[in-house]
Structure formats: C-alpha cells, structure tokens
C-alpha positions in Angstrom: 43.1 78.3 -60.5 42.8 76.3 -57.3 42.8 72.5 -57.3 39.1 72.2 -56.5 38.2 74.1 -59.7 40.6 72.1 -61.7 39.0 68.8 -60.5 35.6 70.2 -61.5 36.8 71.1 -65.0 38.4 67.6 -65.4 35.1 65.9 -64.4 33.2 67.7 -67.2 35.2 65.5 -69.6 34.2 62.2 -67.9 31.0 60.3 -68.5 30.8 57.4 -66.1 33.0 58.5 -63.2 34.3 61.6 -61.4 37.5 62.5 -59.7 37.3 63.2 -56.0 39.8 64.4 -53.3 39.9 62.6 -49.9 42.5 63.0 -47.1 45.0 64.6 -49.4 44.7 61.8 -52.1 42.8 61.6 -55.4 40.3 58.9 -56.3 37.7 58.2 -59.0 34.2 57.3 -58.0 31.1 56.0 -59.8 27.7 54.4 -59.1 27.9 50.6 -59.6 24.4 50.3 -60.9 25.2 52.3 -64.1 29.0 52.6 -64.1 31.1 49.8 -62.5 30.4 46.1 -63.0 30.3 43.9 -59.8 33.7 42.9 -58.4 35.0 39.4 -58.9 33.8 38.5 -55.3 30.3 39.5 -56.4 30.3 42.5 -54.1 28.4 45.5 -55.6 28.0 48.4 -53.2 26.0 51.5 -54.2 29.2 53.3 -55.1 32.7 52.2 -56.1 36.0 54.0 -55.6 39.4 53.5 -57.0 42.6 55.1 -55.6 44.7 56.9 -58.2 47.8 56.5 -56.1 48.7 60.2 -56.2 48.5 63.1 -53.9 46.0 65.9 -54.3 48.4 68.3 -56.0 48.6 69.9 -59.4 51.0 67.4 -60.7 49.1 64.5 -59.0 45.9 65.7 -60.7 47.5 65.4 -64.2 48.3 61.7 -63.5 44.8 61.2 -62.1 43.1 62.7 -65.1 45.1 60.4 -67.5 44.1 57.3 -65.4 40.5 58.5 -65.1 40.1 58.9 -68.8 41.4 55.4 -69.5 39.0 53.9 -66.9 36.1 56.0 -68.2 36.7 54.8 -71.8 36.9 51.1 -70.6 33.5 51.6 -68.8 31.9 53.1 -71.8 33.0 50.3 -74.1 32.3 47.6 -71.6 35.9 46.6 -71.3 36.6 47.5 -67.7 38.4 44.9 -65.6 38.6 45.1 -61.8 41.7 43.0 -61.4 44.4 45.6 -61.8 42.7 47.8 -59.3 42.1 45.4 -56.4 44.5 45.1 -53.4 45.1 42.6 -50.7 42.3 40.2 -50.0 40.1 42.0 -52.5 42.4 40.7 -55.3 41.2 37.4 -56.7 43.5 34.4 -56.3 45.5 33.4 -59.3 48.0 30.7 -58.3 47.2 27.2 -57.1 48.6 28.0 -53.7 46.3 31.1 -53.3 43.2 29.1 -54.4 44.0 26.2 -52.1 44.5 28.6 -49.1 41.1 30.2 -49.8 39.5 26.8 -50.3 40.8 25.5 -46.9 39.6 28.7 -45.1 36.2 28.2 -46.7 36.1 24.5 -45.8 36.7 25.1 -42.1 34.2 28.0 -42.1 31.6 25.6 -43.4 32.7 22.7 -41.2 32.5 23.8 -37.6 33.9 21.5 -34.9 32.5 21.5 -31.3 35.4 19.6 -29.7 39.1 19.2 -30.0 38.7 15.5 -30.8 36.1 16.2 -33.5 38.5 18.7 -35.1 41.3 16.1 -35.1 39.1 13.5 -36.8 37.9 16.0 -39.4 41.4 17.3 -39.9 42.6 13.8 -40.6 39.9 13.3 -43.3 40.7 16.7 -44.9 44.4 15.9 -44.9 44.0 12.6 -46.7 41.2 13.5 -49.1 42.2 17.1 -50.0 45.5 18.5 -48.7 47.6 15.6 -49.9 45.9 15.8 -53.3 46.3 19.6 -53.6 50.0 19.3 -52.6 50.6 17.4 -55.9 49.7 20.4 -57.9 52.4 22.9 -58.9 51.8 25.5 -56.3 53.0 28.6 -58.2 51.2 27.8 -61.4 47.9 29.5 -62.4 44.8 27.3 -61.5 43.3 26.1 -64.8 41.1 23.2 -65.9 44.0 21.9 -68.0 46.4 21.9 -65.1 43.9 19.9 -62.9 43.3 17.3 -65.6 46.9 16.9 -66.5 48.0 16.4 -62.9 45.3 13.8 -62.3 46.5 11.9 -65.5 50.2 12.1 -64.8 50.2 11.6 -61.0 48.1 8.5 -60.4 47.0 5.5 -62.4 43.5 5.3 -63.9 41.0 3.1 -62.3 42.5 3.4 -58.8 41.1 4.7 -55.5 43.8 7.4 -55.5 42.7 8.7 -58.9 39.1 8.7 -57.7 39.9 10.7 -54.6 42.2 13.2 -56.5 39.6 13.9 -59.1 36.9 14.5 -56.5 39.2 17.0 -54.6 40.1 18.7 -57.9 36.5 19.0 -58.9 35.6 20.7 -55.5 38.5 23.1 -56.0 37.4 23.9 -59.6 33.8 24.6 -58.4 35.1 26.8 -55.6 37.2 28.8 -58.1 34.3 28.9 -60.5 36.3 27.4 -63.4 35.2 24.5 -65.6 35.8 21.1 -64.1 36.4 19.8 -67.5 36.8 16.0 -67.8 37.6 15.4 -64.1 34.4 13.4 -63.4 35.2 11.0 -66.2 38.9 10.8 -65.3 37.9 9.7 -61.7 35.8 6.8 -62.9 36.9 3.2 -63.2 37.6 2.3 -59.5 35.6 -0.5 -58.0 36.6 -3.1 -55.3 36.5 -5.7 -58.1 39.3 -3.8 -60.0 41.7 -4.3 -57.1 44.1 -7.3 -57.4 43.9 -9.7 -54.4 46.8 -9.2 -52.0 49.3 -11.9 -51.2 48.3 -12.0 -47.6 50.4 -13.8 -45.0 49.1 -17.0 -43.6 48.4 -17.2 -39.8 51.6 -19.2 -39.4 53.6 -16.4 -41.2 52.0 -13.8 -38.9 53.1 -15.9 -35.9 56.7 -15.8 -37.3 56.6 -12.1 -38.3 55.8 -10.8 -34.9 59.1 -12.3 -33.6 61.0 -9.7 -35.6 59.7 -7.1 -33.3 62.0 -7.2 -30.3 60.4 -4.2 -28.6 57.6 -5.6 -26.3 55.4 -2.5 -26.9 55.6 -2.7 -30.7 55.0 -6.4 -30.5 51.8 -5.7 -28.5 50.8 -3.3 -31.3 51.3 -6.0 -33.8 49.4 -8.5 -31.7 46.4 -6.3 -31.1 46.1 -5.5 -34.8 46.4 -9.2 -35.8 43.8 -10.4 -33.2 41.3 -7.6 -33.5 41.7 -6.4 -37.2 42.2 -2.8 -36.2 43.0 0.1 -38.5 46.5 1.2 -37.7 45.5 4.5 -36.0 42.9 2.8 -33.9 45.6 1.1 -31.8 46.1 4.5 -30.1 42.4 5.3 -29.7 41.3 2.3 -27.6 39.7 1.5 -24.2 41.3 -1.7 -23.0 39.6 -2.2 -19.6 37.2 -4.9 -21.0 40.1 -7.2 -22.0 39.6 -9.0 -18.8 36.1 -10.0 -19.7 35.1 -13.2 -21.6 35.4 -12.7 -24.5 38.2 -10.1 -24.3 36.6 -7.0 -25.9 38.2 -3.8 -27.1 36.4 -0.5 -27.5 37.5 1.8 -30.3 36.9 5.5 -29.4 34.6 7.8 -31.3 37.5 10.0 -32.6 38.5 7.3 -35.1 37.5 7.1 -38.8 34.1 5.4 -38.2 33.5 6.3 -34.6 32.9 4.2 -31.5 32.5 0.4 -31.8 33.1 -2.8 -29.9 35.7 -5.2 -31.4 35.8 -8.9 -30.9 39.0 -11.1 -31.0 39.5 -13.7 -33.7 42.9 -15.3 -33.0 44.3 -18.2 -35.0 44.7 -21.6 -33.6 48.2 -22.1 -32.2 48.9 -18.5 -31.5 50.7 -18.2 -28.2 50.1 -14.5 -27.8 47.2 -12.2 -26.8 46.5 -8.6 -26.2 45.8 -8.6 -22.5 49.3 -7.4 -21.5 48.7 -3.8 -22.7 51.9 -1.9 -23.4 51.7 1.1 -25.6 54.9 2.4 -27.4 56.3 5.6 -25.9 55.5 7.9 -28.8 53.7 11.3 -28.9 49.9 10.8 -29.2 48.4 14.0 -28.0 47.6 16.5 -30.8 48.5 14.0 -33.6 45.9 13.2 -36.2 44.7 9.6 -37.0 46.7 9.8 -40.3 49.9 10.6 -38.4 49.4 7.8 -35.9 48.8 5.3 -38.7 51.9 6.5 -40.5 54.0 5.9 -37.3 53.0 2.2 -37.4 53.6 1.9 -41.2 57.1 3.4 -40.6 57.9 0.9 -37.8 56.8 -2.0 -40.0 59.2 -0.8 -42.8 62.1 -0.3 -40.3 61.7 -3.8 -39.0 61.5 -5.2 -42.6 58.3 -7.1 -41.9 57.5 -7.1 -45.6 53.8 -6.5 -45.0 51.5 -3.5 -44.7 49.8 -2.9 -41.4 46.4 -3.2 -43.2 47.4 -6.8 -44.2 46.7 -7.8 -40.6 43.2 -6.3 -40.8 42.5 -8.2 -44.1 43.7 -11.4 -42.5 41.3 -10.8 -39.6 38.5 -10.6 -42.2 39.7 -13.8 -43.9 40.1 -15.6 -40.6 36.6 -14.6 -39.5 35.2 -15.8 -42.8 36.9 -19.1 -42.4 35.5 -19.5 -38.8 32.0 -19.0 -40.1 31.3 -15.5 -38.9 28.8 -13.7 -41.2 29.3 -10.4 -43.0 27.0 -8.6 -40.6 29.1 -9.5 -37.6 32.4 -8.9 -39.2 31.5 -5.6 -40.7 30.2 -4.4 -37.3 33.4 -5.5 -35.5 35.6 -4.0 -38.2 33.7 -0.7 -38.4 32.3 -0.5 -41.9 29.1 -1.4 -43.7 28.0 -4.9 -44.8 28.2 -3.6 -48.4 31.8 -2.5 -48.0 32.7 -5.8 -46.4 31.2 -7.9 -49.1 32.4 -5.8 -52.0 35.9 -5.1 -50.7 37.2 -7.4 -48.0 35.8 -10.6 -49.4 37.4 -9.7 -52.7 40.8 -10.2 -50.9 39.9 -13.7 -49.9 41.8 -16.3 -52.0 40.5 -19.4 -53.7 42.3 -21.6 -51.1 40.1 -20.1 -48.3 36.9 -21.1 -50.1 38.3 -24.5 -50.8 39.3 -24.9 -47.1 35.7 -24.0 -46.0 34.2 -26.4 -48.6 36.4 -29.3 -47.4 35.4 -28.6 -43.8 31.7 -28.5 -44.5 31.9 -31.7 -46.7 34.0 -33.5 -44.1 37.0 -33.7 -46.4 39.5 -31.8 -44.3 
C-alpha cells in the first residue's frame, strides 16, 4: 500500500482534522471555524495547519497518526491548547523579559517620532517612566499579577512618587499582556505633593560658598546657571545663550527638553558675585545622549565634588528666592516650565516657615 492510501485510511479515523503531505513533510489541517480555536494572538485564518515534525515516510506516518489522534481528541473535548504547537514569534511570551520586549516594540509602533530630537525626548520619558521600572522585575520569571504587586510593594515605599510611577508602568504592562492588574491601582495611590517632607535647602549664602568647591570653570558655570535660572539639570545642555547680553539676561530652553521651549529669567541673590554670561560648557559628550543621561552627568559631578546637595535643590532655591522677591506663581511657573497648579502644590510646599516670616517682616516694615 502506498503512502497516499495509508494517509487516506488514517484520516477516516479522525473527526476534526486530517493528515496532509507537503514538500516531503507531514502536517495536520483543520478548518478554524469548526475545528481549531483562535490562536493566542487572536489570529484565526480559514484553515489551520500544524507540522508533525516528521518526514512523509511509512515510519513518519506512524508518528503523525499518534500525534493527530491526540490533537483530534483534545479538539473534540475542547481541551486543545495552541501553546505547544507555536514557534518563533507566534509563540506567546512567558517571561518578564519577553513581555517587556514586546511591550516596548508596541510602544514605539504606537508612538511615531518625526525628528531625531523628538525621539530623544520621548526616549528619555520612556526610560524614566517604564524601562527603569521594568528593570526592577526579575527578568526570567513568568509575568504574573502576583509578581507585579510583590515587586511594587518590596521595591519602593508606599505613598511616594516612585511607587506611583512603578504601579502605572506595571498596570500598562499587565493590560498589554492581558493579565489581571490586581491591586496595582490601589498600591500606587497615596502620593501627593503634600506628602513630601520639605527639603533642607541651602541658603543663598551657602550656595555662594558651595560653588567655590567646583574648581573647573566649566562646571562652576553649570552650577551658576542652574542657581540663577532654576534650570532642570538636563536643560543646561539644551540652551540658547545668545540673549544673555540683553537686559534682562534671558536664556532660551530648547523644545527637546521635558516641557519644551520656554524663556527663562534670572533671579540671583543679593551679594552674589557671579553670573552666567561667561558661557563655558563642560567638554562632555552631548550628541545622541538623552535628557536623563545629561541630568545624571550633573548629579554625578555634584557627588564627586561632595557638594552635599542635589542639583534640583538649586531649582527649588530659585522658586523660593522668586517667592521672596514677590514674583507671582504665574510668572515663576512659566519661567520654570510647569503649570501654576504644579508650582503652587509642589514648589511652594518646599518653602519653609522662615521664608514666610521674612516676607511678613518686610511687608510690615519689621525687617
């Protein structure tokens, strides 16, 4: 009996599928509408085909018949699972690393960028809000609701901005993987500007003294421009400085930064013997580096020089100084590149009682 006849005889014993020969190999086929369920991807062509992994020979047919009977029985009883039969990209992700890779591919597919600078800006946001959070998951573990919740609880403190961002990223990943987001929304709650403890910000006199620790003129200029203009760290390297010669000395922050283009006004302290007009950028790589990487370069330099402050402290001091000088929230928020609501809820929360007392004394003529 030839192989073709043997295949026909075998198919008489199958209900949902049939064995077929193609290019010297054996397969089973069936109509998806009444045989196979949709694949995990949702794909459901008119016909489905599964390779038996054997050649079209007499011995190969014996193996194919055994496999076909098992598949046919699973289909009849509604127990068929596509997972063992999928290969390569058809196979659904299982581990955290696989799901994260798929998520990032999907993210950039849905977030087109028209320019290199736009891509850098969006890459910076993705890195901070998603990639850094996903990196804290065990990469080789299966992605489960319990794993996401446990990581959020163990990795960051409740009621913090970090917890809020992490839970948001984990919820997006869970939704993409079509698994239950569990208690992630509740776990991410609790952060408000009011819940942040006020920083022990340096006084204007202490800022004057701290800058002297920076012996490199270029890094001292970075410190000066951040103190006088209240810039975010990465914005130092995304500036137009040609208007420094005007009165007042204005800086323009480029649109590739966190909040886009804006004009920034100087608010120096009384007695400061330094300004930002002598522009001198440090000789470090800028091209191709994200905003996050540029900000980290400044933070690292501050640590190396043992300044004892975070670069953002200079920005908060700018807000405090502007408040003391009588600048309103609308002006300061525009100069600093955020909304009035953010300024009043966040930055004014960092202002200490002494600042309000100082303002009161000045108004009442008691200073």
